[in-house]
C-alpha positions in Angstrom: 97.0 126.2 78.1 100.2 127.6 79.6 102.4 125.3 81.8 102.7 126.0 85.5 106.1 127.3 86.5 106.0 125.0 89.5 106.3 122.0 87.1 110.0 122.8 86.6 112.9 121.7 88.8 115.6 124.3 89.3 117.9 122.7 86.7 115.0 122.6 84.2 114.2 126.3 84.9 117.9 127.2 84.4 118.0 125.3 81.1 114.8 126.9 79.8 116.0 130.4 80.7 119.4 129.9 79.0 117.7 128.4 75.9 115.5 131.6 75.8 118.5 134.0 75.9 118.5 134.7 79.7 121.4 134.5 82.1 121.9 131.2 84.0 122.0 133.2 87.3 118.5 134.4 86.7 117.1 131.0 87.7 118.0 131.3 91.3 116.4 134.8 91.5 113.2 133.5 90.1 113.3 130.3 92.3 113.7 132.5 95.4 110.7 134.6 94.5 108.6 131.5 93.9 109.6 129.4 96.9 110.8 131.9 99.5 108.6 134.9 98.9 105.8 133.0 97.3 104.7 135.5 94.7 101.4 135.0 92.9 102.3 137.0 89.7 105.5 137.3 87.7 105.3 141.1 88.0 105.9 140.9 91.7 109.5 139.8 91.1 111.0 143.3 91.5 114.6 142.5 90.8 113.9 140.6 87.6 114.0 142.8 84.5 110.7 143.4 82.7 111.7 141.6 79.6 112.3 138.4 81.5 109.0 138.8 83.5 107.1 139.2 80.2 108.9 136.1 78.8 107.9 134.0 81.8 104.3 135.3 81.6 104.1 134.4 77.9 104.9 130.8 78.6 103.9 130.0 82.2 101.4 130.7 84.9 102.2 130.9 88.6 98.9 129.5 90.1 96.7 126.7 88.8 95.0 125.9 92.1 92.1 128.0 93.6 90.8 127.5 97.1 87.2 126.3 97.0 86.5 125.3 100.6 88.5 125.6 103.9 87.4 123.5 106.9 89.1 124.2 110.3 88.9 121.7 113.1 88.8 122.5 116.8 92.3 120.9 117.1 93.7 123.2 114.4 93.7 120.8 111.6 92.8 122.4 108.3 91.4 120.7 105.2 91.6 122.6 101.9 89.5 121.8 98.8 91.2 123.2 95.7 89.8 123.6 92.3 92.2 122.9 89.4 92.2 124.7 86.0 90.2 121.9 84.5 87.5 122.3 87.3 88.5 119.0 89.0 88.7 119.1 92.8 91.4 117.8 95.2 92.1 117.9 98.9 95.1 118.9 101.0 95.3 118.7 104.8 97.4 120.8 107.2 98.1 119.3 110.6 99.9 120.7 113.7 101.9 118.0 115.4 104.4 117.8 118.3 107.1 117.5 115.6 106.1 120.6 113.6 103.6 121.4 110.9 102.8 118.6 108.4 101.0 118.8 105.1 99.3 115.8 103.5 99.1 116.1 99.7 97.1 114.5 96.9 98.7 113.0 93.8 95.7 112.1 91.6 92.2 113.2 90.8 90.4 110.2 92.1 91.8 106.7 92.7 91.7 103.4 90.9 93.0 101.2 93.8 89.5 100.3 95.0 90.2 99.8 98.7 86.8 98.8 100.1 86.9 101.1 103.1 88.4 104.3 101.5 86.6 107.5 100.6 89.3 108.4 98.1 88.2 105.6 95.8 84.5 106.6 95.7 85.4 108.6 92.6 87.5 106.7 90.1 90.8 108.2 88.8 90.3 111.0 86.3 93.9 111.9 85.8 97.3 112.3 87.4 98.3 115.6 89.0 101.4 117.2 87.5 104.4 117.7 89.8 103.5 121.4 89.8 100.0 120.8 91.0 101.4 118.7 93.9 104.0 121.4 94.7 101.3 124.1 94.8 99.5 122.3 97.6 102.5 122.9 99.7 102.8 126.5 98.5 99.1 127.2 99.3 99.5 125.7 102.8 102.6 127.7 103.4 100.9 130.9 102.3 98.3 130.3 105.0 101.1 129.6 107.5 102.9 132.8 106.6 100.1 134.7 108.2 100.8 132.8 111.5 104.6 132.8 111.4 104.9 129.1 110.9 106.5 126.9 108.3 105.8 123.5 106.8 108.3 121.1 108.3 106.9 117.7 107.2 105.2 116.4 104.1 103.2 113.2 103.8 102.1 111.9 100.4 99.0 110.1 101.6 96.1 112.1 100.1 93.8 111.1 97.3 95.3 108.7 94.8 98.1 106.2 94.7 101.5 108.1 94.6 103.3 105.2 92.8 100.6 105.2 90.1 101.9 108.7 89.3 105.5 107.8 89.7 107.5 110.3 87.5 105.6 113.3 88.8 106.0 112.1 92.3 109.8 111.9 91.9 110.0 115.3 90.4 107.8 116.7 93.2 110.2 115.3 95.8 113.2 116.8 94.0 111.6 120.2 93.9 110.5 120.4 97.6 113.8 119.1 98.9 115.8 121.7 96.9 117.8 123.7 99.5 117.3 127.0 97.6 113.5 126.6 97.8 111.3 124.9 100.4 114.3 122.9 101.7 112.2 120.2 103.3 114.5 117.5 104.6 114.2 114.0 103.1 113.8 112.4 106.5 110.8 114.7 107.0 109.0 113.4 104.0 106.9 110.1 103.9 105.5 108.5 100.8 102.6 106.0 101.4 101.7 103.3 98.9 99.0 100.6 99.0 101.6 98.1 98.0 102.7 98.4 94.3 105.7 96.1 94.8 107.3 96.7 91.5 107.3 100.5 92.1 108.8 100.0 95.6 111.9 98.5 93.8 111.9 101.5 91.4 111.4 104.0 94.2 114.3 102.4 96.2 116.6 102.7 93.2 115.6 106.3 92.7 117.4 107.0 96.0 115.3 109.9 97.2 116.2 109.3 100.9 112.6 109.8 102.1 110.5 107.5 104.3 108.2 104.8 103.1 104.8 103.8 104.5 102.7 100.8 103.4 98.9 100.7 103.7 98.7 97.1 105.0 95.4 96.9 106.9 95.3 93.0 107.1 97.7 90.3 108.3 96.7 87.6 105.7 96.3 87.4 102.0 92.7 86.2 102.3 91.6 89.2 104.4 93.7 91.7 102.6 92.4 90.6 99.2 88.9 91.2 100.5 89.7 94.7 101.7 92.2 95.8 99.0 92.1 94.8 95.3 95.8 95.5 95.0 96.6 92.4 97.0 95.4 90.2 94.1 98.3 91.6 92.0 100.9 91.9 94.8 100.2 89.4 97.6 101.9 89.8 100.9 104.9 87.6 100.0 105.8 89.8 97.0 105.1 93.0 99.0 107.4 92.0 101.9 110.2 91.1 99.5 110.0 94.6 98.1 109.9 96.1 101.6 113.0 94.2 102.6 114.8 95.3 99.4 114.0 98.9 100.4 115.3 98.4 103.9 118.5 96.8 102.8 119.3 99.4 100.0 118.5 102.3 102.3 120.8 101.2 105.1 118.0 99.5 107.1 115.7 102.6 107.1 112.5 101.7 109.1 109.3 101.2 107.2 105.9 102.1 108.6 103.0 99.7 108.2 99.7 101.6 108.3 96.8 99.5 109.8 93.3 100.9 109.9 91.3 99.1 112.7 87.8 98.0 111.4 85.4 96.8 114.0 85.0 93.0 113.9 86.9 92.8 110.6 90.6 93.0 111.3 90.8 94.1 115.0 90.7 90.8 117.0 93.5 89.5 119.2 94.0 86.7 116.6 94.6 89.3 113.9 97.1 91.0 116.1 99.0 87.7 116.6 98.9 87.1 112.8 100.3 90.5 112.2 103.1 89.9 114.7 103.8 86.6 113.0 103.9 88.3 109.6 106.4 90.8 110.8 108.4 88.0 112.3 112.1 88.8 112.7 111.7 92.2 111.0 110.5 93.8 114.2 113.5 96.2 114.3 112.9 97.2 110.7 109.1 97.8 110.8 106.8 99.9 112.9 103.0 99.6 113.0 100.8 102.6 113.0 97.3 101.7 114.2 94.7 104.1 112.8 91.1 104.6 114.1 88.7 104.3 111.2 86.8 107.4 110.1 83.4 106.2 109.0 82.2 106.9 105.4 78.5 106.9 104.5 79.1 104.9 101.3 81.0 102.2 103.3 78.5 101.6 106.0 79.6 98.0 106.4 82.6 99.2 108.3 82.7 100.8 111.8 85.3 102.2 114.1 86.6 99.7 116.5 86.3 100.3 120.3 89.1 102.1 122.1 89.6 99.1 124.4 89.9 96.8 121.4 92.6 99.1 119.8 94.5 99.1 123.1 94.4 95.3 123.4 95.6 95.0 119.8 98.4 97.4 120.6 99.4 95.5 123.7 99.7 92.2 121.9 102.1 93.8 119.4 104.2 95.5 122.1 104.5 92.3 124.0 105.9 90.7 120.8 108.6 93.4 120.7 107.0 95.3 117.8 107.3 99.0 117.7 103.8 100.4 117.3 101.6 103.4 118.1 97.9 104.4 117.9 97.6 107.4 115.7 96.4 110.6 117.4 93.2 111.6 115.8 93.1 115.0 114.1 90.2 116.7 112.3 87.5 114.4 113.6 85.0 117.2 113.6 85.4 118.0 109.9 85.2 115.6 106.9 88.1 113.6 108.3 88.3 110.6 105.9 90.6 111.3 102.9 88.5 112.2 99.9 85.3 112.7 101.9 85.2 116.5 101.4 85.7 116.2 97.7 83.1 113.6 97.3 80.6 115.6 99.4 81.3 118.8 97.4 80.7 117.0 94.0 77.4 115.6 95.2 76.3 119.0 96.3 
């Protein structure tokens, strides 16, 4: 099987071309065709000589994702289901926000984290995605936006899978999409979300990517979080918050987002809000809480969406304690909203 050209960073592409007898300058030409003009075949690169195009076609392919399903919400949110070359399915979500156009990408086929409320983990991890397969999700979304004179401005790595469980491909993906000669997505417009792999937070911090970090927290105590999220057995809150503080200190006090899904009668009481405020403690200037309405999943029928009034009361308690927080604006509620839900549904069918 040929490699995908999107697996290469610009320096890697340059080195490969030189090693195969091509000029160094050819790399920028090819890069522009891939990321600015978004060609789908090498023969479309009109100012690249035929010998070079044939060389590329001999060793690489341009596309390894095929659109299988496209769901469009009334609010403009679009969920894509893509089929990979090995027939596996992944999801990508395109969202219009007041800040621009955001794309949520997937990093793994399935997920092994085993969070008890999550649709992504209904199907266990089959494999990691390559950096090129993650990049292509942005390219596919941008190809759709090209028809509407819009561009991807923000990227969130919060789709199926645990990004830090696919660490090296994640880092390469970030380097590729930030490259100013290509998609040129600013580091501060990129957010990586992890369920709390503390050791990888240290490694990620030292990689100095300059992007934002979000933590899937979902509970204010070890007892409750361990029931909801298996990862807490390996990395309890004490270890997790040490890693978070390391990230904040090393990145010049960059703010970290704590993601908190509100589950009815599970983690949404005033007492839970107070415990969360206590957990944050003196770090209120460094942390922000994103309260998320739960999208029900048939296979996790023990969980329900909390009432709007309950969410507002939870929010008010945090605000009165001086904690920066928000309630996430719902998008795509009229389609298979929960991450991994469309993929799971398609496989069943």
